[in-house]
C-alpha positions as CSV (number, residue, x, y, z in Angstrom):
1,M,-47.6,23.8,-229.0
2,A,-44.9,25.0,-231.3
3,G,-42.0,26.9,-229.7
4,S,-42.7,25.6,-226.2
5,R,-39.0,25.3,-225.5
6,S,-38.7,29.1,-225.6
7,I,-41.2,29.4,-222.7
8,S,-39.8,29.6,-219.2
9,T,-41.3,29.7,-215.8
10,A,-40.4,33.4,-215.5
11,V,-42.2,34.3,-218.7
12,V,-45.4,32.4,-217.7
13,F,-45.2,34.0,-214.2
14,S,-44.8,37.5,-215.5
15,L,-47.6,37.2,-217.9
16,A,-50.1,35.6,-215.5
17,L,-49.2,38.3,-212.9
18,N,-51.2,40.8,-215.0
19,L,-54.5,38.9,-215.1
20,R,-56.1,40.1,-211.8
21,P,-54.6,43.4,-210.4
22,A,-56.7,45.5,-212.8
23,V,-59.8,43.9,-211.2
24,T,-58.9,43.5,-207.5
25,S,-57.4,47.0,-207.3
26,L,-60.7,48.4,-208.4
27,G,-62.6,46.3,-206.0
28,S,-60.5,47.2,-203.1
29,A,-60.7,50.9,-203.8
30,L,-64.2,51.1,-205.1
31,A,-65.6,52.9,-202.0
32,D,-62.9,55.6,-202.5
33,V,-63.5,56.1,-206.2
34,S,-65.5,59.3,-206.3
35,V,-66.9,58.8,-209.8
36,A,-68.2,55.3,-209.1
37,R,-71.5,55.4,-207.2
38,N,-74.7,53.3,-207.1
39,L,-75.4,51.6,-210.4
40,T,-72.1,52.7,-211.9
41,A,-70.3,50.7,-209.2
42,A,-72.5,47.6,-210.0
43,V,-71.6,47.9,-213.7
44,L,-67.9,48.3,-212.9
45,V,-67.9,45.0,-211.0
46,A,-69.7,43.1,-213.8
47,L,-68.0,44.9,-216.7
48,P,-64.7,43.1,-216.4
49,L,-66.5,39.8,-216.9
50,W,-68.3,40.9,-220.0
51,A,-65.1,42.4,-221.5
52,I,-63.0,39.4,-220.7
53,G,-65.8,37.2,-222.1
54,L,-66.0,39.1,-225.4
55,G,-62.2,39.3,-225.6
56,G,-61.9,35.5,-225.0
57,W,-64.4,34.8,-227.7
58,A,-62.5,37.0,-230.2
59,T,-59.0,35.7,-229.3
60,P,-58.9,32.9,-232.0
61,W,-59.8,35.5,-234.7
62,V,-57.1,38.0,-233.4
63,H,-54.5,35.2,-233.0
64,S,-55.1,33.8,-236.5
65,R,-54.2,37.2,-237.9
66,L,-51.4,38.4,-235.6
67,G,-49.8,35.2,-234.3
68,T,-48.9,34.5,-230.7
69,H,-46.1,36.9,-230.2
70,R,-47.9,40.0,-231.6
71,T,-51.1,39.1,-229.9
72,V,-49.5,38.9,-226.4
73,T,-47.5,42.1,-227.2
74,L,-50.7,44.0,-228.2
75,S,-52.4,42.7,-225.0
76,L,-49.7,44.0,-222.7
77,A,-49.4,47.3,-224.4
78,T,-53.2,47.9,-224.4
79,L,-53.4,46.8,-220.8
80,G,-50.7,49.3,-219.6
81,V,-52.2,52.2,-221.5
82,S,-55.8,51.6,-220.5
83,L,-54.9,51.3,-216.8
84,V,-53.5,54.8,-217.0
85,V,-56.3,56.3,-219.2
86,R,-59.1,55.1,-216.9
87,V,-58.0,57.3,-214.0
88,L,-57.6,60.5,-216.1
89,G,-61.3,61.6,-216.2
90,G,-64.8,60.9,-214.9
91,Q,-67.1,58.0,-215.3
92,V,-66.8,57.6,-219.0
93,L,-63.0,57.1,-219.0
94,L,-63.2,54.9,-215.9
95,V,-65.7,52.6,-217.5
96,A,-64.1,52.6,-221.0
97,G,-60.6,52.2,-219.6
98,T,-61.7,49.3,-217.4
99,A,-63.4,47.6,-220.4
100,L,-60.3,48.0,-222.6
101,A,-58.0,46.7,-219.9
102,C,-60.2,43.6,-219.5
103,L,-60.3,43.0,-223.2
104,A,-56.5,43.0,-223.2
105,I,-56.6,40.6,-220.2
106,A,-58.9,38.3,-222.1
107,L,-56.5,38.0,-225.1
108,L,-53.7,37.2,-222.7
109,G,-55.7,35.0,-220.5
110,T,-57.1,32.8,-223.3
111,L,-53.6,32.1,-224.7
112,L,-52.0,31.5,-221.3
113,P,-53.4,28.1,-220.5
114,L,-51.7,26.9,-223.7
115,L,-48.4,28.8,-223.2
116,A,-48.3,27.6,-219.6
117,K,-48.4,23.8,-220.3
118,G,-45.8,22.3,-218.1
119,F,-45.9,25.4,-215.9
120,S,-49.4,25.3,-214.5
121,R,-48.2,26.0,-210.9
122,A,-46.3,29.1,-212.0
123,Y,-49.4,30.2,-213.9
124,T,-51.9,29.7,-211.1
125,A,-49.5,30.9,-208.4
126,A,-49.0,34.2,-210.3
127,L,-52.7,34.5,-210.7
128,G,-53.1,34.3,-206.9
129,I,-50.3,36.6,-206.2
130,G,-51.6,39.2,-208.6
131,S,-55.0,39.0,-207.0
132,T,-53.6,39.4,-203.5
133,A,-51.2,42.3,-204.5
134,G,-54.0,44.2,-206.1
135,A,-56.2,43.9,-203.0
136,L,-53.4,44.5,-200.5
137,V,-51.2,47.2,-202.1
138,T,-53.9,49.4,-203.7
139,P,-55.5,50.6,-200.4
140,A,-52.1,51.6,-199.1
141,V,-51.4,53.7,-202.2
142,V,-54.9,55.2,-202.1
143,T,-54.3,56.3,-198.5
144,S,-50.9,57.8,-199.1
145,A,-51.6,59.3,-202.5
146,S,-55.0,59.0,-204.3
147,W,-57.3,56.5,-205.9
148,Q,-56.0,57.4,-209.3
149,A,-52.5,56.5,-208.2
150,G,-53.7,53.3,-206.6
151,L,-55.3,52.1,-209.8
152,A,-52.7,53.4,-212.3
153,V,-49.7,51.9,-210.5
154,W,-50.5,48.4,-212.0
155,A,-49.5,49.6,-215.4
156,F,-45.9,49.1,-214.4
157,V,-46.6,45.4,-214.0
158,A,-47.7,45.2,-217.6
159,L,-44.6,47.2,-218.7
160,L,-42.4,44.7,-216.9
161,A,-44.1,41.8,-218.5
162,Q,-43.7,43.4,-221.9
163,Q,-40.0,43.6,-221.3
164,V,-39.8,39.9,-220.4
165,W,-42.0,38.9,-223.3
166,S,-40.1,40.9,-225.9
167,R,-37.2,38.5,-225.4
168,T,-39.4,35.4,-225.9
169,H,-40.3,33.5,-229.0
170,A,-43.2,31.1,-228.8
171,S,-46.4,30.2,-230.5
172,V,-49.4,28.0,-230.2
173,V,-51.1,26.1,-233.0
174,P,-53.9,27.8,-235.0
175,P,-57.2,27.9,-233.3
176,T,-60.2,25.7,-233.7
177,V,-63.4,25.6,-231.7
178,S,-64.5,22.6,-229.7
179,R,-68.3,22.2,-229.2
180,S,-68.6,18.8,-227.4
181,S,-71.2,18.6,-224.6
182,R,-68.4,18.3,-222.0
183,S,-66.8,21.5,-223.4
184,W,-70.1,23.4,-222.8
185,A,-70.4,21.9,-219.3
186,L,-66.9,23.1,-218.5
187,M,-67.9,26.5,-219.9
188,V,-70.9,26.7,-217.5
189,H,-68.8,25.5,-214.6
190,F,-66.1,28.1,-215.4
191,G,-68.7,30.8,-215.7
192,L,-70.4,30.1,-212.4
193,L,-67.2,29.8,-210.4
194,S,-65.9,33.0,-212.0
195,A,-69.1,34.8,-211.0
196,V,-68.4,33.9,-207.3
197,T,-64.8,34.8,-207.7
198,F,-65.5,38.2,-209.1
199,L,-68.3,38.8,-206.5
200,V,-65.7,38.3,-203.8
201,M,-63.1,40.5,-205.5
202,G,-65.7,43.3,-206.3
203,W,-68.1,43.3,-203.4
204,F,-66.5,41.7,-200.4
205,P,-65.3,45.0,-198.7
206,A,-68.7,46.6,-199.4
207,I,-70.6,43.7,-197.8
208,L,-68.4,44.0,-194.7
209,R,-68.7,47.7,-194.5
210,G,-72.4,47.5,-194.9
211,A,-72.3,45.3,-191.7
212,G,-70.4,48.0,-189.8
213,V,-66.9,46.7,-190.3
214,P,-64.4,49.5,-190.5
215,A,-63.1,50.3,-194.0
216,S,-59.5,49.5,-193.3
217,Y,-60.5,46.1,-191.7
218,A,-62.8,45.3,-194.7
219,G,-59.9,46.0,-197.1
220,A,-57.6,43.8,-195.1
221,C,-60.1,41.0,-195.2
222,L,-60.2,41.2,-199.0
223,A,-56.4,40.9,-199.0
224,L,-56.7,38.0,-196.6
225,S,-59.2,36.3,-199.0
226,M,-56.9,36.7,-201.9
227,A,-53.9,35.5,-199.9
228,M,-55.7,32.4,-198.8
229,G,-56.2,31.6,-202.4
230,L,-52.5,31.4,-203.0
231,P,-51.8,27.9,-201.5
232,M,-54.9,26.6,-203.4
233,M,-53.7,28.1,-206.7
234,W,-50.4,26.2,-206.1
235,L,-51.8,22.9,-204.9
236,V,-54.9,22.4,-207.0
237,P,-53.2,21.9,-210.4
238,G,-51.4,18.9,-208.9
239,W,-54.6,17.5,-207.4
240,T,-56.4,17.9,-210.7
241,L,-53.7,15.9,-212.5
242,R,-53.6,13.1,-209.8
243,W,-57.1,12.6,-208.4
244,R,-59.1,9.9,-209.9
245,N,-62.4,11.1,-208.4
246,Q,-62.8,14.4,-210.1
247,T,-66.4,14.8,-208.9
248,L,-65.3,14.7,-205.3
249,L,-62.7,17.3,-206.0
250,V,-65.3,19.6,-207.5
251,V,-67.4,19.3,-204.4
252,I,-64.5,19.8,-202.0
253,L,-63.3,22.9,-203.8
254,A,-66.8,24.5,-203.8
255,T,-67.5,23.8,-200.1
256,P,-65.4,26.6,-198.6
257,N,-67.2,29.2,-200.7
258,I,-70.5,27.8,-199.7
259,A,-69.5,28.1,-196.0
260,G,-68.0,31.6,-196.5
261,V,-71.0,33.0,-198.5
262,T,-73.4,31.5,-195.9
263,G,-71.4,33.3,-193.1
264,L,-71.7,36.6,-195.0
265,L,-75.4,36.0,-195.3
266,V,-76.1,35.1,-191.7
267,A,-73.6,37.1,-189.7
268,P,-71.2,39.2,-191.9
269,G,-69.8,41.2,-189.0
270,L,-69.3,38.3,-186.6
271,A,-66.2,36.7,-188.0
272,P,-65.2,38.6,-191.2
273,W,-61.7,37.1,-191.1
274,L,-63.2,33.6,-191.2
275,W,-65.5,34.4,-194.2
276,A,-62.4,35.9,-195.9
277,T,-60.4,32.7,-195.3
278,L,-63.2,30.4,-196.6
279,T,-63.9,32.4,-199.7
280,G,-60.1,32.6,-200.4
281,L,-59.8,28.8,-200.1
282,G,-62.7,28.6,-202.6
283,M,-60.5,30.1,-205.2
284,G,-59.1,26.6,-205.8
285,S,-62.1,26.0,-208.1
286,L,-60.6,28.5,-210.5
287,A,-57.3,26.7,-210.5
288,F,-59.1,23.5,-211.2
289,A,-60.9,24.9,-214.2
290,L,-57.9,26.6,-215.7
291,T,-55.8,23.5,-215.3
292,T,-58.5,21.4,-216.9
293,I,-58.6,23.8,-219.9
294,G,-54.9,23.4,-220.4
295,M,-55.0,19.6,-220.0
296,R,-57.8,19.2,-222.7
297,S,-56.5,21.8,-225.2
298,T,-54.2,21.5,-228.1
299,D,-55.2,25.0,-229.5
300,T,-57.0,28.1,-228.4
301,G,-60.4,26.8,-229.3
302,L,-61.4,25.2,-226.0
303,S,-59.9,28.0,-224.0
304,A,-61.8,30.6,-226.1
305,L,-65.0,28.7,-225.7
306,V,-64.8,28.2,-222.0
307,Q,-63.4,31.5,-221.0
308,G,-65.2,33.6,-223.6
309,Y,-68.8,32.4,-223.0
310,G,-68.0,31.5,-219.4
311,Y,-67.1,35.1,-218.5
312,L,-70.2,36.4,-220.3
313,L,-72.3,34.1,-218.1
314,A,-70.4,35.2,-215.0
315,G,-71.0,38.9,-215.9
316,V,-74.8,38.3,-216.0
317,C,-74.7,36.7,-212.6
318,V,-72.5,39.5,-211.1
319,L,-74.7,42.3,-212.5
320,A,-77.8,40.5,-211.2
321,C,-76.3,40.5,-207.7
322,G,-75.3,44.2,-208.0
323,W,-78.8,45.1,-209.3
324,L,-80.5,43.2,-206.4
325,H,-78.4,45.1,-203.9
326,W,-79.2,48.4,-205.6
327,Q,-82.9,47.5,-205.5
328,T,-83.2,46.1,-202.0
329,G,-80.5,48.1,-200.2
330,T,-79.2,45.0,-198.5
331,W,-76.9,42.1,-199.4
332,R,-79.3,39.3,-198.4
333,A,-80.8,38.7,-201.9
334,P,-77.5,38.9,-203.7
335,L,-75.9,36.4,-201.3
336,V,-78.8,34.0,-201.7
337,L,-78.3,34.2,-205.5
338,A,-74.6,33.5,-204.9
339,L,-75.5,30.3,-203.0
340,A,-77.7,29.3,-205.9
341,V,-74.7,29.9,-208.3
342,L,-72.5,27.8,-206.1
343,L,-75.0,24.9,-206.3
344,G,-75.0,25.3,-210.1
345,Q,-71.2,25.3,-210.0
346,I,-71.2,21.8,-208.4
347,V,-73.8,20.4,-210.8
348,S,-72.0,21.7,-213.9
349,G,-68.6,20.6,-212.5
350,Y,-70.0,17.1,-212.1
351,R,-71.2,17.2,-215.7
352,A,-67.9,18.5,-217.0
353,V,-65.9,15.6,-215.4
354,H,-68.4,12.9,-215.8
355,D,-68.5,10.3,-218.6
356,C,-68.6,11.9,-222.0
357,S,-71.6,9.6,-222.9
358,A,-72.9,6.2,-222.2
359,G,-70.0,3.7,-222.2
360,D,-67.3,6.4,-222.2
361,R,-64.9,7.0,-219.3
362,I,-62.2,9.3,-218.1
363,V,-58.8,7.7,-218.2
364,R,-55.3,8.5,-217.4
365,A,-53.5,8.9,-220.7
366,G,-50.3,7.5,-219.2
367,R,-52.0,4.3,-218.2
368,L,-52.9,3.6,-221.9
369,G,-49.5,4.7,-223.1
370,D,-51.1,7.1,-225.6
371,R,-48.7,9.8,-226.6
372,A,-51.3,12.2,-227.9
373,G,-53.3,11.9,-224.6
374,A,-50.1,12.6,-222.6
375,D,-49.7,15.8,-224.5
376,H,-53.0,16.9,-223.0
377,G,-51.4,16.7,-219.5
378,G,-53.1,13.6,-218.1
379,L,-56.8,13.4,-218.7
380,G,-58.6,12.4,-221.9
381,C,-62.0,11.1,-222.9
382,A,-62.0,7.6,-224.3
383,R,-64.1,4.6,-224.9
384,P,-62.9,1.4,-223.0
385,G,-60.0,-0.1,-224.9
386,H,-59.3,3.0,-226.9
387,A,-56.8,5.8,-226.6
388,P,-58.1,9.2,-225.4
389,G,-59.7,11.3,-228.1
């Protein structure tokens, strides 16, 4: 990456802080948004994934024409404006503004794994803090003011990041697109784990409220879930770099979500704080995928492939869950589907970290002394006796 010396922890942190509040703020306030009802609510939960997916797919094209600095600047400006615009009218503005905000998040989020090389903990920690803040702060603002204020307040975070970024000069290399079988496996893995992540962020309070849990308690449980993801977002990047058995790590990271979703299916009102804790710990899978993208990328191609198509896949899963709830009037069928998605997450994760092909193996770049592999952050795919490719 050219210009990496100009990147600091503060820059990475301020940019990554903008990747989730637009989504978790809407999820935490969805029951209070008067213009979001029935199928519109289901679309609003799935829409961010589609918008982020399309935006991620288009990022290489935008980046090749504007360059890194102007692409990030455009993303932050668009994000700030759209967060305000979406609360100024009815359903149309809400849906359009949310879509535009998430397109901006996609541009930013696709470039960040490359900009954050060497600062993966700052990146994933800010992601977790932004998720938690959106879920925790928004209900308080809604209660004291209005849902419009609760959603629009996050435009200030984009404005702050814009001020930090305007003093930064950095770029990443021109994009190419990777299409190896392991890239597609990583894309499916990312898409399925993102589906579960966004289901939690979008529907967790509604599931609990449907089981008779008071609204304030349900909102607090969502905030708890996001908060429990914080230590995982901090720890998992290091685990990803150090663990030799990546398959075991994939299974371990998926297990809390399986337990939490099962709890929501069997007895949602029995121990909501426990289900919140478990689903929060499951957020570590996202940190694993994002760190892996950064480790294996030298340009925006892999990030665009994995995040672009992955989020589109996640959007289909999330909308299917919302549609099932709308059709059945319960959360049983959507949660069963979520468990199936988690099983697919494990299978695709295994494929993503397994041998590239017969006779290939995953190696530590440092053990082979390969400088190019080291630039990937630790993992490469190589044939025995050869440097990572």
